[in-house]
N, C-alpha and C positions, 0 to 999 in steps of 0.2 A: 504493499499499500504506499503510495506517494504521500508526503506530508507537505503541506504548503508552509513557505518560508520567505522570509523579507529580504530584498536586496536594499541596501541604501549606497548610492554611489555618491561620492562626495570630494569637493576641492576645498581641502583644508588652507587657510591663510597663509601666507607667507609672512605676514607681520607680527612680530614677538609681541607685540601690544595686544593682539587680539585672539593669539592662541589659548589662552586661559578660559576665556568667554565662549570660544567657539567648542573648546572641548568639554564644557560644562553642559550648554546649551544642548549640542548635539547627544551628549551622555545621557541627558535628560528623557531624550525622544527615543533613543537605542534601547534606555533602561524601562521604559515605559512600553515597549514593545515585547509581547508574551509570546511570539513564535519564533523559531530558530530563526538566526537572522545572519547576512553575510553584508560585510561594509567593504567597497573597493572604491580605488580612487588615488589619488594624488593627496597625500595629507601635509606634503611641504615640510617632514620633519625625519628626522632617522632615530631610532631608538637606542641604537649602541655606536661605540667608537668605530667597530669594524662596518658600518654601513656608510662610512663616510672616507672619500680620500682627497687630499689635498685642502686646501683653506683654513679656517680658522679651527681649532679645536672644538668640541663639545663638550670636554669635561666638566667646565664650570657652569655650563647652559641648564636650564631645568628642562627635563623631558616631558613634555605637556602629554604627546603621544603614549609615552610609557603609563603616565598617571592614568591617561583616558580609557586605555586597554584593562589596566587593572581594577579600574573603578566600575568596567561594563561586565566583566569576564571575558574580553577580549582574547584569541589566539590567532597569533599570524600564522599563516598557513603556509610560510617559509616559499620558495622558489626554485625552478630551475633556469638555466640559460644566464643571461647577465648578471652580474652582481649590483651593478648600479642602475639604476633607471633613470637617472637624470644626468646631464654635463651641462658645464657652462661653456662648451665649445672651444675652450680655450687651449692650449699647449704647453708643454715643460711646466715651469713653475706656477703658471697662473692657472693651471688645469685644477678643476675642482669635479668630483664625482660623488653622486650619493644615492641610498636606496630610500627615494621618495613616495614611490608608488608602490601599493601593496595590498593586500588583500587580508581582511580579519574577520573572523567567525566566532559564535559563541559555541559552547560544549555540546548545544543540541543540533545546530546545525552540523557539527564534524561527526556527530553520534550517527545522525543521517546519510553523512556523505564521507564515509569513514577513510575514502582512497583518493579524496580532491588534492589538489596543488595548482600552483601557479605557475605559469611557464612566460618567462620575460622573453622577449623578441628582440630582434636585432633593430638597433637606430637606423633610422631611414631617412625622412625628411624633418622629424622635431628633435627637440632637446630632452624629450620623453621617450622610452621606450614603450611601445605598447605591449601588454600582455592577456593571456589568455585565462580563463581559470577552467580547468578541467576536472570534472566529476568523477571521471571512472576509472581514475589511477594512471600511472605510467610506469614503466619499466626502469626507469633511472629512482636513483632517492631525492628527494628533496634536499635544498642546502635549508637546512632550519637554524638559525640561532637561538640556543636555549636560553630560556627565562622561565622565572616562576612565575605564574600567575595565581592571585588569588581566588580564583575560579577553581583552581584544583584542589581547592580545600572542601568543596562541595563533597557530598558522599556519592554522587551520582557520577564524578569525574573518575571515581576507583573503576566502574563498570567500564568507562573508555579505555581505562589502560588495560584492564584485563583483557577485554576483548582484543586491544592491538597485539 
């Protein structure tokens, strides 16, 4: 039996002053949704130092996306393909690359789609690479950055781990 679920496609602000408000407002919308959900799009933020190459470091920056994911119980789907989804188009010392585009789901969506993964495609015409969300699995393992999420402390998370 197929379950209905919600898709949120979003573009997160690139302005540091608006990131907190965006995360809080969008977090309320997502948290009020009672069905399984998937969020995809450009969130304009990395969650870990491994998701950035070049430019200023992130070690002193508040990570609003990481807080958002913890607050709503969001789990990054990981990826296959390109490591970075955005580039500033520069070369040498001025080059900056970041993983800004991603797909995040709640545990209910992952239980219903246990083989799902994200495939980043090659950069073509844009400074962002397109991506495809595949729900039926793949032959290759996904590159997933490990991170502990508060959602895993929920009792139903044990079922997902046991099933995997």
